[in-house]
KENU-908895 format. One record per atom (N, C-alpha, C): residue number from 1; residue in one letter; z, x, y; atom name. Coordinates in nm, 3 decimals. Each point is the difference from the previous one (the first is absolute). Layout:
{NUM, "A", {Z, X, Y}, "CA"};
...
***
This chain:
{1, "M", {-1.500, 2.188, 0.994}, "N"};
{1, "M", {-0.143, 0.017, -0.003}, "CA"};
{1, "M", {-0.049, 0.049, 0.137}, "C"};
{2, "M", {-0.096, 0.093, -0.003}, "N"};
{2, "M", {-0.054, 0.059, 0.123}, "CA"};
{2, "M", {-0.091, -0.097, 0.071}, "C"};
{3, "S", {0.007, -0.001, 0.133}, "N"};
{3, "S", {-0.095, -0.082, 0.074}, "CA"};
{3, "S", {-0.139, 0.061, -0.012}, "C"};
{4, "G", {-0.102, -0.078, 0.035}, "N"};
{4, "G", {-0.138, 0.049, -0.008}, "CA"};
{4, "G", {-0.023, 0.123, 0.085}, "C"};
{5, "V", {0.055, 0.001, 0.121}, "N"};
{5, "V", {-0.019, 0.115, 0.090}, "CA"};
{5, "V", {0.074, 0.121, -0.056}, "C"};
{6, "A", {0.122, -0.020, -0.046}, "N"};
{6, "A", {0.076, 0.111, -0.056}, "CA"};
{6, "A", {-0.070, 0.058, -0.122}, "C"};
{7, "A", {-0.054, -0.086, -0.084}, "N"};
{7, "A", {-0.073, 0.047, -0.118}, "CA"};
{7, "A", {-0.126, 0.077, 0.041}, "C"};
{8, "A", {-0.071, -0.050, 0.101}, "N"};
{8, "A", {-0.119, 0.069, 0.048}, "CA"};
{8, "A", {0.036, 0.135, 0.062}, "C"};
{9, "L", {0.110, 0.005, 0.074}, "N"};
{9, "L", {0.044, 0.127, 0.057}, "CA"};
{9, "L", {0.033, 0.100, -0.110}, "C"};
{10, "A", {0.063, -0.047, -0.106}, "N"};
{10, "A", {0.028, 0.089, -0.114}, "CA"};
{10, "A", {-0.130, 0.045, -0.066}, "C"};
{11, "G", {-0.094, -0.092, -0.013}, "N"};
{11, "G", {-0.129, 0.033, -0.061}, "CA"};
{11, "G", {-0.080, 0.100, 0.081}, "C"};
{12, "A", {0.022, 0.004, 0.131}, "N"};
{12, "A", {-0.073, 0.094, 0.087}, "CA"};
{12, "A", {0.032, 0.145, -0.033}, "C"};
{13, "S", {0.113, 0.023, -0.065}, "N"};
{13, "S", {0.040, 0.136, -0.038}, "CA"};
{13, "S", {-0.020, 0.027, -0.148}, "C"};
{14, "S", {-0.063, -0.090, -0.070}, "N"};
{14, "S", {-0.020, 0.013, -0.144}, "CA"};
{14, "S", {-0.093, 0.118, -0.032}, "C"};
{15, "P", {0.023, 0.065, -0.114}, "N"};
{15, "P", {-0.096, 0.102, -0.044}, "CA"};
{15, "P", {-0.132, -0.061, -0.048}, "C"};
{16, "S", {-0.001, -0.130, -0.024}, "N"};
{16, "S", {-0.120, -0.069, -0.047}, "CA"};
{16, "S", {-0.090, -0.038, 0.117}, "C"};
{17, "W", {-0.124, 0.048, -0.002}, "N"};
{17, "W", {-0.093, -0.035, 0.109}, "CA"};
{17, "W", {-0.022, -0.151, 0.004}, "C"};
{18, "A", {-0.004, -0.065, -0.115}, "N"};
{18, "A", {-0.023, -0.144, -0.004}, "CA"};
{18, "A", {0.115, -0.076, 0.066}, "C"};
{19, "Q", {0.122, 0.046, -0.020}, "N"};
{19, "Q", {0.114, -0.064, 0.066}, "CA"};
{19, "Q", {-0.001, 0.025, 0.150}, "C"};
{20, "R", {-0.046, 0.118, 0.042}, "N"};
{20, "R", {-0.010, 0.027, 0.143}, "CA"};
{20, "R", {-0.110, -0.086, 0.063}, "C"};
{21, "V", {-0.111, -0.021, -0.071}, "N"};
{21, "V", {-0.105, -0.090, 0.050}, "CA"};
{21, "V", {0.058, -0.139, 0.020}, "C"};
{22, "R", {0.071, -0.050, -0.100}, "N"};
{22, "R", {0.060, -0.134, 0.008}, "CA"};
{22, "R", {0.098, -0.007, 0.117}, "C"};
{23, "A", {0.078, 0.105, 0.019}, "N"};
{23, "A", {0.096, 0.003, 0.111}, "CA"};
{23, "A", {-0.072, -0.010, 0.134}, "C"};
{24, "G", {-0.110, 0.074, 0.015}, "N"};
{24, "G", {-0.077, -0.007, 0.124}, "CA"};
{24, "G", {-0.054, -0.138, 0.026}, "C"};
{25, "Q", {-0.048, -0.064, -0.106}, "N"};
{25, "Q", {-0.052, -0.136, 0.014}, "CA"};
{25, "Q", {0.111, -0.098, 0.035}, "C"};
{26, "D", {0.115, 0.017, -0.064}, "N"};
{26, "D", {0.112, -0.091, 0.024}, "CA"};
{26, "D", {0.065, 0.019, 0.136}, "C"};
{27, "L", {0.000, 0.124, 0.050}, "N"};
{27, "L", {0.066, 0.028, 0.127}, "CA"};
{27, "L", {-0.090, -0.024, 0.121}, "C"};
{28, "A", {-0.129, -0.011, -0.020}, "N"};
{28, "A", {-0.094, -0.012, 0.113}, "CA"};
{28, "A", {0.036, -0.115, 0.094}, "C"};
{29, "S", {0.046, -0.110, -0.054}, "N"};
{29, "S", {0.033, -0.115, 0.086}, "CA"};
{29, "S", {0.133, 0.020, 0.073}, "C"};
{30, "C", {0.070, 0.109, -0.030}, "N"};
{30, "C", {0.129, 0.029, 0.065}, "CA"};
{30, "C", {-0.010, 0.124, 0.089}, "C"};
{31, "A", {-0.120, 0.029, 0.050}, "N"};
{31, "A", {-0.024, 0.123, 0.075}, "CA"};
{31, "A", {0.089, 0.015, 0.124}, "C"};
{32, "E", {0.051, -0.110, 0.051}, "N"};
{32, "E", {0.084, 0.007, 0.120}, "CA"};
{32, "E", {0.144, 0.036, -0.033}, "C"};
{33, "V", {0.037, -0.001, -0.127}, "N"};
{33, "V", {0.136, 0.036, -0.043}, "CA"};
{33, "V", {0.008, 0.153, -0.010}, "C"};
{34, "P", {0.092, 0.062, 0.072}, "N"};
{34, "P", {0.003, 0.147, 0.005}, "CA"};
{34, "P", {-0.001, 0.070, -0.136}, "C"};
{35, "E", {0.079, -0.048, -0.095}, "N"};
{35, "E", {0.004, 0.065, -0.131}, "CA"};
{35, "E", {-0.134, -0.014, -0.072}, "C"};
{36, "A", {-0.062, -0.116, 0.012}, "N"};
{36, "A", {-0.131, -0.022, -0.061}, "CA"};
{36, "A", {-0.106, 0.086, 0.068}, "C"};
{37, "A", {0.006, 0.008, 0.133}, "N"};
{37, "A", {-0.097, 0.080, 0.075}, "CA"};
{37, "A", {0.007, 0.147, -0.041}, "C"};
{38, "E", {0.119, 0.050, -0.016}, "N"};
{38, "E", {0.018, 0.140, -0.043}, "CA"};
{38, "E", {-0.060, 0.021, -0.138}, "C"};
{39, "A", {0.027, -0.091, -0.092}, "N"};
{39, "A", {-0.056, 0.012, -0.135}, "CA"};
{39, "A", {-0.151, -0.014, 0.001}, "C"};
{40, "L", {-0.053, -0.092, 0.079}, "N"};
{40, "L", {-0.145, -0.020, 0.008}, "CA"};
{40, "L", {-0.070, 0.124, 0.054}, "C"};
{41, "L", {0.057, 0.063, 0.099}, "N"};
{41, "L", {-0.061, 0.121, 0.054}, "CA"};
{41, "L", {-0.005, 0.110, -0.107}, "C"};
{42, "R", {0.106, 0.012, -0.077}, "N"};
{42, "R", {0.000, 0.098, -0.112}, "CA"};
{42, "R", {-0.108, -0.036, -0.102}, "C"};
{43, "L", {-0.015, -0.128, -0.029}, "N"};
{43, "L", {-0.099, -0.044, -0.098}, "CA"};
{43, "L", {-0.143, 0.023, 0.051}, "C"};
{44, "L", {-0.021, -0.022, 0.128}, "N"};
{44, "L", {-0.133, 0.022, 0.058}, "CA"};
{44, "L", {-0.042, 0.146, -0.009}, "C"};
{45, "L", {0.098, 0.090, 0.002}, "N"};
{45, "L", {-0.028, 0.143, -0.007}, "CA"};
{45, "L", {0.051, 0.059, -0.132}, "C"};
{46, "D", {-0.002, -0.081, -0.106}, "N"};
{46, "D", {0.053, 0.038, -0.132}, "CA"};
{46, "D", {-0.060, 0.134, -0.045}, "C"};
{47, "V", {0.085, 0.093, -0.034}, "N"};
{47, "V", {-0.046, 0.133, -0.040}, "CA"};
{47, "V", {-0.037, 0.008, -0.148}, "C"};
{48, "E", {0.036, -0.100, -0.076}, "N"};
{48, "E", {-0.024, 0.002, -0.144}, "CA"};
{48, "E", {-0.132, -0.064, -0.042}, "C"};
{49, "D", {-0.037, -0.110, 0.065}, "N"};
{49, "D", {-0.117, -0.075, -0.047}, "CA"};
{49, "D", {-0.064, -0.077, 0.116}, "C"};
{50, "T", {-0.128, 0.026, 0.025}, "N"};
{50, "T", {-0.068, -0.067, 0.110}, "CA"};
{50, "T", {-0.027, -0.147, -0.028}, "C"};
{51, "A", {0.016, -0.044, -0.123}, "N"};
{51, "A", {-0.011, -0.144, -0.027}, "CA"};
{51, "A", {0.110, -0.075, 0.074}, "C"};
{52, "V", {0.115, 0.062, 0.014}, "N"};
{52, "V", {0.111, -0.060, 0.074}, "CA"};
{52, "V", {-0.039, -0.012, 0.148}, "C"};
{53, "T", {-0.059, 0.106, 0.053}, "N"};
{53, "T", {-0.048, 0.001, 0.138}, "CA"};
{53, "T", {-0.099, -0.114, 0.022}, "C"};
{54, "R", {-0.099, -0.005, -0.086}, "N"};
{54, "R", {-0.110, -0.098, 0.013}, "CA"};
{54, "R", {0.051, -0.144, -0.006}, "C"};
{55, "R", {0.080, -0.031, -0.100}, "N"};
{55, "R", {0.046, -0.138, -0.020}, "CA"};
{55, "R", {0.102, -0.043, 0.105}, "C"};
{56, "T", {0.082, 0.094, 0.048}, "N"};
{56, "T", {0.095, -0.035, 0.105}, "CA"};
{56, "T", {-0.075, -0.029, 0.130}, "C"};
{57, "A", {-0.100, 0.082, 0.031}, "N"};
{57, "A", {-0.082, -0.025, 0.120}, "CA"};
{57, "A", {-0.067, -0.137, -0.010}, "C"};
{58, "E", {-0.056, -0.030, -0.116}, "N"};
{58, "E", {-0.065, -0.129, -0.022}, "CA"};
{58, "E", {0.098, -0.115, 0.023}, "C"};
{59, "A", {0.120, 0.013, -0.053}, "N"};
{59, "A", {0.101, -0.106, 0.014}, "CA"};
{59, "A", {0.039, -0.019, 0.147}, "C"};
{60, "L", {0.013, 0.108, 0.075}, "N"};
{60, "L", {0.036, -0.012, 0.141}, "CA"};
{60, "L", {-0.111, -0.066, 0.081}, "C"};
{61, "V", {-0.125, 0.030, -0.030}, "N"};
{61, "V", {-0.111, -0.065, 0.070}, "CA"};
{61, "V", {-0.002, -0.148, -0.033}, "C"};
{62, "R", {0.029, -0.036, -0.124}, "N"};
{62, "R", {0.002, -0.141, -0.038}, "CA"};
{62, "R", {0.110, -0.076, 0.074}, "C"};
{63, "V", {0.111, 0.066, 0.030}, "N"};
{63, "V", {0.105, -0.062, 0.081}, "CA"};
{63, "V", {-0.050, -0.011, 0.144}, "C"};
{64, "G", {-0.051, 0.110, 0.054}, "N"};
{64, "G", {-0.063, -0.001, 0.131}, "CA"};
{64, "G", {0.090, -0.015, 0.121}, "C"};
{65, "S", {0.131, 0.004, -0.019}, "N"};
{65, "S", {0.093, -0.014, 0.112}, "CA"};
{65, "S", {0.001, 0.127, 0.084}, "C"};
{66, "L", {0.054, -0.011, 0.119}, "N"};
{66, "L", {0.012, 0.116, 0.088}, "CA"};
{66, "L", {0.081, 0.109, -0.069}, "C"};
{67, "A", {0.112, -0.036, -0.063}, "N"};
{67, "A", {0.084, 0.099, -0.067}, "CA"};
{67, "A", {-0.074, 0.067, -0.116}, "C"};
{68, "A", {-0.076, -0.079, -0.076}, "N"};
{68, "A", {-0.073, 0.054, -0.115}, "CA"};
{68, "A", {-0.109, 0.097, 0.045}, "C"};
{69, "V", {-0.078, -0.038, 0.098}, "N"};
{69, "V", {-0.110, 0.085, 0.046}, "CA"};
{69, "V", {0.055, 0.121, 0.075}, "C"};
{70, "R", {0.113, -0.016, 0.066}, "N"};
{70, "R", {0.063, 0.114, 0.068}, "CA"};
{70, "R", {0.039, 0.107, -0.101}, "C"};
{71, "L", {0.056, -0.041, -0.113}, "N"};
{71, "L", {0.035, 0.097, -0.105}, "CA"};
{71, "L", {-0.124, 0.070, -0.053}, "C"};
{72, "L", {-0.104, -0.077, -0.023}, "N"};
{72, "L", {-0.125, 0.057, -0.047}, "CA"};
{72, "L", {-0.054, 0.100, 0.101}, "C"};
{73, "A", {0.004, -0.035, 0.127}, "N"};
{73, "A", {-0.048, 0.091, 0.106}, "CA"};
{73, "A", {0.082, 0.128, 0.003}, "C"};
{74, "R", {0.129, -0.014, -0.015}, "N"};
{74, "R", {0.089, 0.118, -0.002}, "CA"};
{74, "R", {-0.037, 0.090, -0.117}, "C"};
{75, "A", {-0.025, -0.059, -0.115}, "N"};
{75, "A", {-0.036, 0.080, -0.118}, "CA"};
{75, "A", {-0.135, 0.069, 0.021}, "C"};
{76, "V", {-0.096, -0.071, 0.058}, "N"};
{76, "V", {-0.131, 0.059, 0.025}, "CA"};
{76, "V", {0.014, 0.123, 0.089}, "C"};
{77, "A", {0.083, -0.010, 0.101}, "N"};
{77, "A", {0.021, 0.112, 0.092}, "CA"};
{77, "A", {0.062, 0.121, -0.070}, "C"};
{78, "D", {0.083, -0.025, -0.100}, "N"};
{78, "D", {0.070, 0.107, -0.070}, "CA"};
{78, "D", {-0.073, 0.049, -0.125}, "C"};
{79, "A", {-0.105, -0.068, -0.040}, "N"};
{79, "A", {-0.066, 0.027, -0.129}, "CA"};
{79, "A", {-0.086, 0.126, 0.004}, "C"};
{80, "D", {-0.005, 0.067, -0.114}, "N"};
{80, "D", {-0.098, 0.106, -0.017}, "CA"};
{80, "D", {-0.134, -0.067, -0.030}, "C"};
{81, "D", {-0.107, 0.078, -0.010}, "N"};
{81, "D", {-0.133, -0.058, -0.020}, "CA"};
{81, "D", {-0.008, -0.084, -0.128}, "C"};
{82, "N", {0.062, 0.047, -0.108}, "N"};
{82, "N", {-0.005, -0.073, -0.126}, "CA"};
{82, "N", {0.070, -0.136, 0.012}, "C"};
{83, "H", {0.120, 0.000, 0.055}, "N"};
{83, "H", {0.071, -0.127, 0.016}, "CA"};
{83, "H", {-0.073, -0.092, 0.097}, "C"};
{84, "A", {-0.056, 0.057, 0.106}, "N"};
{84, "A", {-0.075, -0.083, 0.096}, "CA"};
{84, "A", {-0.116, -0.070, -0.069}, "C"};
{85, "D", {-0.069, 0.070, -0.090}, "N"};
{85, "D", {-0.109, -0.062, -0.075}, "CA"};
{85, "D", {0.049, -0.118, -0.082}, "C"};
{86, "W", {0.117, 0.015, -0.064}, "N"};
{86, "W", {0.053, -0.108, -0.085}, "CA"};
{86, "W", {0.057, -0.114, 0.085}, "C"};
{87, "L", {0.054, 0.033, 0.116}, "N"};
{87, "L", {0.045, -0.106, 0.091}, "CA"};
{87, "L", {-0.121, -0.082, 0.046}, "C"};
{88, "E", {-0.108, 0.067, 0.034}, "N"};
{88, "E", {-0.122, -0.070, 0.041}, "CA"};
{88, "E", {-0.054, -0.086, -0.114}, "C"};
{89, "T", {0.006, 0.052, -0.122}, "N"};
{89, "T", {-0.046, -0.076, -0.116}, "CA"};
{89, "T", {0.085, -0.126, -0.018}, "C"};
{90, "G", {0.131, 0.012, 0.020}, "N"};
{90, "G", {0.088, -0.116, -0.010}, "CA"};
{90, "G", {-0.032, -0.105, 0.104}, "C"};
{91, "V", {-0.031, 0.043, 0.123}, "N"};
{91, "V", {-0.041, -0.092, 0.105}, "CA"};
{91, "V", {-0.129, -0.071, -0.042}, "C"};
{92, "G", {-0.094, 0.076, -0.052}, "N"};
{92, "G", {-0.126, -0.058, -0.047}, "CA"};
{92, "G", {0.019, -0.096, -0.115}, "C"};
{93, "D", {0.089, 0.035, -0.092}, "N"};
{93, "D", {0.028, -0.089, -0.114}, "CA"};
{93, "D", {0.051, -0.136, 0.049}, "C"};
{94, "A", {0.090, 0.001, 0.096}, "N"};
{94, "A", {0.055, -0.126, 0.052}, "CA"};
{94, "A", {-0.109, -0.082, 0.067}, "C"};
{95, "R", {-0.083, 0.067, 0.077}, "N"};
{95, "R", {-0.105, -0.070, 0.075}, "CA"};
{95, "R", {-0.110, -0.052, -0.092}, "C"};
{96, "A", {-0.021, 0.066, -0.112}, "N"};
{96, "A", {-0.106, -0.042, -0.093}, "CA"};
{96, "A", {0.050, -0.104, -0.100}, "C"};
{97, "G", {0.130, -0.021, -0.004}, "N"};
{97, "G", {0.059, -0.090, -0.097}, "CA"};
{97, "G", {-0.014, -0.145, 0.038}, "C"};
{98, "E", {0.098, -0.075, -0.039}, "N"};
{98, "E", {-0.003, -0.144, 0.022}, "CA"};
{98, "E", {-0.003, -0.036, 0.148}, "C"};
{99, "R", {-0.049, -0.117, 0.028}, "N"};
{99, "R", {-0.003, -0.050, 0.138}, "CA"};
{99, "R", {0.142, -0.022, 0.049}, "C"};
{100, "G", {0.012, -0.013, 0.130}, "N"};
{100, "G", {0.131, -0.027, 0.057}, "CA"};
{100, "G", {0.077, 0.125, 0.037}, "C"};
{101, "V", {-0.062, 0.117, -0.015}, "N"};
{101, "V", {0.068, 0.123, 0.041}, "CA"};
{101, "V", {-0.004, 0.005, 0.153}, "C"};
{102, "P", {0.114, 0.022, 0.063}, "N"};
{102, "P", {0.003, 0.000, 0.147}, "CA"};
{102, "P", {-0.091, 0.107, 0.059}, "C"};
{103, "D", {-0.057, -0.030, 0.114}, "N"};
{103, "D", {-0.079, 0.098, 0.074}, "CA"};
{103, "D", {0.100, 0.093, 0.069}, "C"};
{104, "I", {-0.003, 0.126, -0.037}, "N"};
{104, "I", {0.099, 0.092, 0.057}, "CA"};
{104, "I", {-0.046, 0.063, 0.131}, "C"};
{105, "A", {-0.124, -0.027, 0.043}, "N"};
{105, "A", {-0.049, 0.057, 0.126}, "CA"};
{105, "A", {0.087, -0.039, 0.120}, "C"};
{106, "P", {0.040, -0.128, 0.014}, "N"};
{106, "P", {0.087, -0.034, 0.113}, "CA"};
{106, "P", {0.135, 0.071, -0.005}, "C"};
{107, "V", {0.052, 0.019, -0.121}, "N"};
{107, "V", {0.128, 0.070, -0.015}, "CA"};
{107, "V", {-0.017, 0.147, 0.039}, "C"};
{108, "C", {-0.110, 0.060, -0.043}, "N"};
{108, "C", {-0.028, 0.139, 0.040}, "CA"};
{108, "C", {-0.012, 0.010, 0.153}, "C"};
{109, "G", {-0.058, -0.104, 0.060}, "N"};
{109, "G", {-0.010, -0.004, 0.146}, "CA"};
{109, "G", {0.138, -0.001, 0.065}, "C"};
{110, "Q", {0.092, -0.077, -0.057}, "N"};
{110, "Q", {0.137, -0.002, 0.051}, "CA"};
{110, "Q", {0.065, 0.136, -0.016}, "C"};
{111, "L", {-0.025, 0.064, -0.114}, "N"};
{111, "L", {0.062, 0.129, -0.028}, "CA"};
{111, "L", {-0.059, 0.112, 0.086}, "C"};
{112, "A", {-0.111, -0.025, 0.064}, "N"};
{112, "A", {-0.058, 0.100, 0.092}, "CA"};
{112, "A", {0.094, 0.026, 0.117}, "C"};
{113, "H", {0.097, -0.089, 0.020}, "N"};
{113, "H", {0.096, 0.013, 0.110}, "CA"};
{113, "H", {0.141, 0.033, -0.051}, "C"};
{114, "D", {0.011, 0.038, -0.127}, "N"};
{114, "D", {0.130, 0.034, -0.058}, "CA"};
{114, "D", {0.058, 0.123, 0.069}, "C"};
{115, "P", {0.131, 0.005, 0.018}, "N"};
{115, "P", {0.059, 0.118, 0.063}, "CA"};
{115, "P", {-0.014, 0.129, -0.083}, "C"};
{116, "D", {-0.019, -0.015, -0.131}, "N"};
{116, "D", {-0.013, 0.116, -0.090}, "CA"};
{116, "D", {-0.147, 0.044, -0.005}, "C"};
{117, "E", {-0.026, 0.121, 0.047}, "N"};
{117, "E", {-0.137, 0.053, 0.005}, "CA"};
{117, "E", {-0.063, 0.004, -0.139}, "C"};
{118, "A", {0.077, 0.033, -0.102}, "N"};
{118, "A", {-0.054, 0.006, -0.136}, "CA"};
{118, "A", {-0.047, -0.138, -0.046}, "C"};
{119, "V", {0.074, -0.103, 0.035}, "N"};
{119, "V", {-0.040, -0.136, -0.036}, "CA"};
{119, "V", {-0.129, -0.037, 0.073}, "C"};
{120, "R", {-0.010, 0.035, 0.126}, "N"};
{120, "R", {-0.124, -0.028, 0.076}, "CA"};
{120, "R", {-0.119, 0.070, -0.066}, "C"};
{121, "R", {0.018, 0.126, -0.039}, "N"};
{121, "R", {-0.106, 0.077, -0.065}, "CA"};
{121, "R", {-0.040, -0.063, -0.133}, "C"};
{122, "G", {0.099, -0.036, -0.080}, "N"};
{122, "G", {-0.027, -0.062, -0.130}, "CA"};
{122, "G", {-0.069, -0.134, 0.014}, "C"};
{123, "A", {0.043, -0.080, 0.097}, "N"};
{123, "A", {-0.061, -0.131, 0.023}, "CA"};
{123, "A", {-0.146, 0.015, 0.041}, "C"};
{124, "A", {-0.030, 0.101, 0.082}, "N"};
{124, "A", {-0.139, 0.025, 0.039}, "CA"};
{124, "A", {-0.085, 0.036, -0.121}, "C"};
{125, "E", {0.057, 0.078, -0.091}, "N"};
{125, "E", {-0.072, 0.039, -0.122}, "CA"};
{125, "E", {-0.025, -0.122, -0.088}, "C"};
{126, "I", {0.100, -0.083, -0.019}, "N"};
{126, "I", {-0.015, -0.122, -0.081}, "CA"};
{126, "I", {-0.105, -0.091, 0.063}, "C"};
{127, "S", {0.004, -0.014, 0.130}, "N"};
{127, "S", {-0.097, -0.082, 0.070}, "CA"};
{127, "S", {-0.143, 0.052, -0.022}, "C"};
{128, "A", {-0.016, 0.131, 0.002}, "N"};
{128, "A", {-0.131, 0.060, -0.026}, "CA"};
{128, "A", {-0.045, -0.028, -0.143}, "C"};
{129, "W", {0.094, 0.009, -0.096}, "N"};
{129, "W", {-0.035, -0.031, -0.139}, "CA"};
{129, "W", {-0.047, -0.144, -0.011}, "C"};
{130, "A", {0.075, -0.090, 0.062}, "N"};
{130, "A", {-0.034, -0.143, -0.007}, "CA"};
{130, "A", {-0.138, -0.025, 0.061}, "C"};
{131, "D", {-0.030, 0.067, 0.111}, "N"};
{131, "D", {-0.133, -0.014, 0.061}, "CA"};
{131, "D", {-0.109, 0.050, -0.095}, "C"};
{132, "D", {0.024, 0.114, -0.063}, "N"};
{132, "D", {-0.098, 0.056, -0.094}, "CA"};
{132, "D", {-0.022, -0.093, -0.119}, "C"};
{133, "M", {0.107, -0.066, -0.044}, "N"};
{133, "M", {-0.009, -0.089, -0.116}, "CA"};
{133, "M", {-0.072, -0.130, 0.035}, "C"};
{134, "S", {0.003, -0.037, 0.128}, "N"};
{134, "S", {-0.063, -0.125, 0.043}, "CA"};
{134, "S", {-0.150, 0.013, 0.016}, "C"};
{135, "G", {-0.046, 0.117, 0.031}, "N"};
{135, "G", {-0.141, 0.013, 0.028}, "CA"};
{135, "G", {-0.061, 0.104, -0.078}, "C"};
***
């Protein structure tokens, strides 16, 4: 029987958008694992369905770890305008949902010093979105 992570990794390559959404949600808590991070980045920039983009972004914000937000920032930096809109929507969905969602502003602040310029740029964008959503 496949482990949960192995099954989620397999689901990340599924032709079914619903299975890819589930994979993004299941892998979000494993963002620090290289194989999961690679799959999550692909899901954040899914070329088939922006629902995958939106729900994976939402799941990563709900986790709120440095690794999770770093992946999101990397995707934001690489996203075209359409994907960026859906990534922002996913961030908003997480923030508008249930209580207990971590405040990602401090994490974005940490990422402002990341060695990767694209991550710094993406984190600044996410921080701006969060500010806009707050006020």
